[in-house]
C-alpha positions as a Python dict, from the first residue, in 0.01 Angstrom:
ca = {
    (1, 'M'): (0, 0, 0),
    (2, 'V'): (21, 375, -81),
    (3, 'R'): (48, 612, 292),
    (4, 'V'): (-132, 947, 199),
    (5, 'L'): (-149, 1289, 407),
    (6, 'L'): (-413, 1521, 367),
    (7, 'V'): (-327, 1866, 359),
    (8, 'D'): (-664, 2114, 385),
    (9, 'D'): (-753, 2369, 654),
    (10, 'H'): (-1113, 2265, 681),
    (11, 'E'): (-1127, 1958, 930),
    (12, 'L'): (-1428, 1870, 747),
    (13, 'V'): (-1292, 1826, 418),
    (14, 'R'): (-1022, 1611, 531),
    (15, 'T'): (-1299, 1386, 703),
    (16, 'G'): (-1431, 1382, 404),
    (17, 'I'): (-1186, 1210, 203),
    (18, 'R'): (-1012, 1047, 520),
    (19, 'R'): (-1407, 834, 521),
    (20, 'L'): (-1398, 823, 183),
    (21, 'L'): (-1109, 598, 109),
    (22, 'E'): (-1166, 371, 439),
    (23, 'D'): (-1270, 124, 218),
    (24, 'T'): (-991, 193, -13),
    (25, 'T'): (-763, -192, 92),
    (26, 'D'): (-473, -30, -95),
    (27, 'I'): (-476, 327, 69),
    (28, 'E'): (-394, 411, 429),
    (29, 'V'): (-430, 788, 524),
    (30, 'V'): (-138, 802, 755),
    (31, 'G'): (-177, 1185, 902),
    (32, 'E'): (-365, 1496, 814),
    (33, 'A'): (-258, 1901, 828),
    (34, 'A'): (-474, 2231, 805),
    (35, 'S'): (-200, 2430, 711),
    (36, 'G'): (104, 2417, 453),
    (37, 'E'): (354, 2488, 750),
    (38, 'G'): (148, 2194, 915),
    (39, 'A'): (240, 2006, 562),
    (40, 'L'): (581, 2062, 579),
    (41, 'N'): (649, 1930, 951),
    (42, 'S'): (414, 1617, 903),
    (43, 'A'): (542, 1519, 574),
    (44, 'R'): (862, 1476, 768),
    (45, 'E'): (790, 1322, 1037),
    (46, 'L'): (586, 1051, 865),
    (47, 'M'): (713, 1013, 491),
    (48, 'P'): (363, 950, 300),
    (49, 'D'): (377, 806, -17),
    (50, 'V'): (135, 1074, -120),
    (51, 'I'): (22, 1426, -7),
    (52, 'L'): (-317, 1551, -131),
    (53, 'M'): (-274, 1906, -98),
    (54, 'D'): (-524, 2194, -109),
    (55, 'V'): (-354, 2496, -325),
    (56, 'T'): (-570, 2764, -154),
    (57, 'M'): (-498, 2788, 206),
    (58, 'P'): (-452, 3081, 492),
    (59, 'G'): (-80, 3082, 524),
    (60, 'I'): (196, 2994, 239),
    (61, 'G'): (-66, 2799, 71),
    (62, 'G'): (-50, 2467, -146),
    (63, 'L'): (184, 2617, -429),
    (64, 'E'): (461, 2729, -198),
    (65, 'A'): (408, 2424, 57),
    (66, 'T'): (445, 2224, -250),
    (67, 'R'): (782, 2405, -369),
    (68, 'K'): (926, 2364, 23),
    (69, 'L'): (859, 1968, 18),
    (70, 'L'): (1056, 1949, -311),
    (71, 'R'): (1333, 2105, -194),
    (72, 'V'): (1325, 1928, 150),
    (73, 'N'): (1252, 1578, -60),
    (74, 'A'): (1277, 1590, -404),
    (75, 'N'): (1086, 1261, -392),
    (76, 'F'): (759, 1346, -234),
    (77, 'R'): (483, 1304, -449),
    (78, 'I'): (221, 1577, -417),
    (79, 'I'): (-86, 1600, -540),
    (80, 'G'): (-291, 1935, -591),
    (81, 'V'): (-629, 2022, -526),
    (82, 'S'): (-867, 2302, -587),
    (83, 'I'): (-1218, 2346, -620),
    (84, 'H'): (-1126, 2539, -970),
    (85, 'A'): (-1020, 2316, -1320),
    (86, 'E'): (-990, 2704, -1490),
    (87, 'G'): (-743, 2930, -1363),
    (88, 'P'): (-294, 2977, -1329),
    (89, 'C'): (-338, 2731, -1030),
    (90, 'P'): (-323, 2437, -1210),
    (91, 'G'): (-30, 2484, -1425),
    (92, 'R'): (142, 2661, -1182),
    (93, 'M'): (164, 2293, -970),
    (94, 'L'): (290, 2127, -1216),
    (95, 'E'): (574, 2373, -1285),
    (96, 'V'): (635, 2370, -913),
    (97, 'G'): (706, 2008, -944),
    (98, 'A'): (342, 1864, -797),
    (99, 'S'): (282, 1485, -944),
    (100, 'G'): (-112, 1607, -1030),
    (101, 'Y'): (-325, 1788, -992),
    (102, 'L'): (-773, 1735, -885),
    (103, 'T'): (-1068, 1912, -815),
    (104, 'K'): (-1269, 1849, -479),
    (105, 'G'): (-1521, 1824, -747),
    (106, 'C'): (-1408, 1502, -895),
    (107, 'D'): (-1520, 1108, -740),
    (108, 'L'): (-1405, 878, -529),
    (109, 'D'): (-1287, 659, -788),
    (110, 'E'): (-1072, 948, -998),
    (111, 'M'): (-906, 1017, -663),
    (112, 'V'): (-845, 625, -606),
    (113, 'R'): (-698, 645, -942),
    (114, 'A'): (-468, 952, -894),
    (115, 'I'): (-345, 839, -535),
    (116, 'R'): (-230, 501, -740),
    (117, 'C'): (-116, 636, -986),
    (118, 'V'): (143, 922, -845),
    (119, 'G'): (197, 658, -569),
    (120, 'R'): (367, 423, -853),
    (121, 'G'): (529, 715, -975),
    (122, 'Q'): (331, 840, -1266),
    (123, 'R'): (152, 1163, -1309),
    (124, 'Y'): (-218, 1218, -1318),
    (125, 'I'): (-386, 1540, -1390),
    (126, 'G'): (-747, 1505, -1396),
    (127, 'A'): (-970, 1500, -1702),
    (128, 'N'): (-1201, 1908, -1719),
    (129, 'I'): (-853, 2038, -1648),
    (130, 'A'): (-629, 1859, -1865),
    (131, 'Q'): (-918, 1998, -2109),
    (132, 'Q'): (-887, 2334, -1975),
    (133, 'M'): (-532, 2389, -2002),
    (134, 'V'): (-520, 2234, -2373),
    (135, 'L'): (-787, 2512, -2434),
    (136, 'Q'): (-648, 2812, -2287),
    (137, 'G'): (-277, 2670, -2491),
    (138, 'M'): (-481, 2688, -2777),
    (139, 'D'): (-662, 3006, -2801),
    (140, 'G'): (-406, 3185, -2618),
    (141, 'D'): (-658, 3340, -2389),
    (142, 'R'): (-445, 3369, -2065),
    (143, 'T'): (-563, 3604, -1806),
    (144, 'P'): (-349, 3850, -1663),
    (145, 'V'): (-251, 3653, -1335),
    (146, 'E'): (-107, 3374, -1598),
    (147, 'L'): (113, 3629, -1703),
    (148, 'L'): (277, 3644, -1336),
    (149, 'S'): (614, 3405, -1191),
    (150, 'P'): (532, 3112, -958),
    (151, 'R'): (700, 3365, -676),
    (152, 'E'): (487, 3693, -813),
    (153, 'L'): (181, 3439, -777),
    (154, 'E'): (274, 3347, -434),
    (155, 'V'): (309, 3708, -345),
    (156, 'M'): (-8, 3804, -470),
    (157, 'L'): (-203, 3508, -258),
    (158, 'L'): (-62, 3667, 48),
    (159, 'V'): (-95, 3981, -23),
    (160, 'S'): (-469, 3940, -155),
    (161, 'Q'): (-522, 3706, 206),
    (162, 'G'): (-445, 4029, 399),
    (163, 'H'): (-81, 3972, 575),
    (164, 'K'): (157, 4238, 577),
    (165, 'L'): (492, 4215, 405),
    (166, 'Q'): (699, 4161, 714),
    (167, 'Q'): (505, 3853, 720),
    (168, 'I'): (488, 3776, 373),
    (169, 'S'): (915, 3828, 422),
    (170, 'E'): (923, 3558, 714),
    (171, 'Q'): (673, 3269, 510),
    (172, 'L'): (870, 3321, 189),
    (173, 'C'): (1237, 3392, 333),
    (174, 'L'): (1289, 3713, 140),
    (175, 'S'): (1354, 4058, 277),
    (176, 'P'): (1076, 4320, 321),
    (177, 'K'): (1220, 4554, 36),
    (178, 'T'): (1203, 4219, -211),
    (179, 'V'): (908, 4143, -99),
    (180, 'S'): (766, 4466, -183),
    (181, 'T'): (952, 4455, -536),
    (182, 'Y'): (743, 4156, -640),
    (183, 'R'): (429, 4369, -487),
    (184, 'T'): (482, 4646, -706),
    (185, 'R'): (594, 4428, -1010),
    (186, 'V'): (218, 4255, -921),
    (187, 'L'): (-29, 4550, -914),
    (188, 'R'): (170, 4632, -1230),
    (189, 'K'): (130, 4353, -1438),
    (190, 'L'): (-260, 4297, -1306),
    (191, 'E'): (-344, 4657, -1369),
    (192, 'A'): (-464, 4698, -992),
    (193, 'D'): (-439, 5004, -811),
    (194, 'T'): (-459, 4879, -392),
    (195, 'D'): (-441, 4532, -226),
    (196, 'V'): (-796, 4557, -210),
    (197, 'A'): (-846, 4530, -582),
    (198, 'L'): (-584, 4247, -599),
    (199, 'S'): (-818, 4042, -311),
    (200, 'H'): (-1121, 4084, -530),
    (201, 'M'): (-947, 3998, -851),
    (202, 'A'): (-787, 3647, -614),
    (203, 'L'): (-1178, 3621, -534),
    (204, 'K'): (-1320, 3628, -854),
    (205, 'M'): (-1044, 3368, -996),
    (206, 'G'): (-1117, 3165, -688),
    (207, 'L'): (-795, 3180, -568),
    (208, 'I'): (-873, 3241, -227),
    (209, 'E'): (-1141, 3147, -40),
    (210, 'P'): (-1391, 3441, 103),
    (211, 'R'): (-1281, 3559, 470),
    (212, 'H'): (-1577, 3554, 706),
    (213, 'N'): (-1612, 3782, 1038),
    (214, 'A'): (-1672, 3546, 1357),
}
């Protein structure tokens, strides 16, 4: 039996995945978390075999949550899940130690196949994602965001979500001065003038989700 932890900031998504997996006799959803911070606590308590990790969430997000989880326990097996097959996130998730990557548009059979593969200690990358990664490698057409280091990308995502330097400092366990330095590098590399420009770029690439005001 493969024990799975679902991590997504949308309850509807978690509920949908849970229901889809209910009829799979060798997979059991043992818990849910609505944030990267929640994933850290739930994973420590439940010790799941596989963690389905949404990449774009408020707070520390899936990338940093994956990094932190693997520091706690290098045996955690994590599958990144995103709405996009393109862009830097698939490669970055794999770089920080994720065992697999899927898009939210995948069908149930592929999700089950991925969970089983990763649960056995293998890696799994959705075919559409693998194709995009190969094509990007062949033509060398890298987006500016792909030129960022993993830490710079994390800072960009948090800045793009409207977090202040002090908040980012606390979440990433860095000094405010260090966060400010990373922010400056990001702005320079992406040729952006303001945090708002970073947000527009991140939205356009699907790295963050639009914020809806109540």
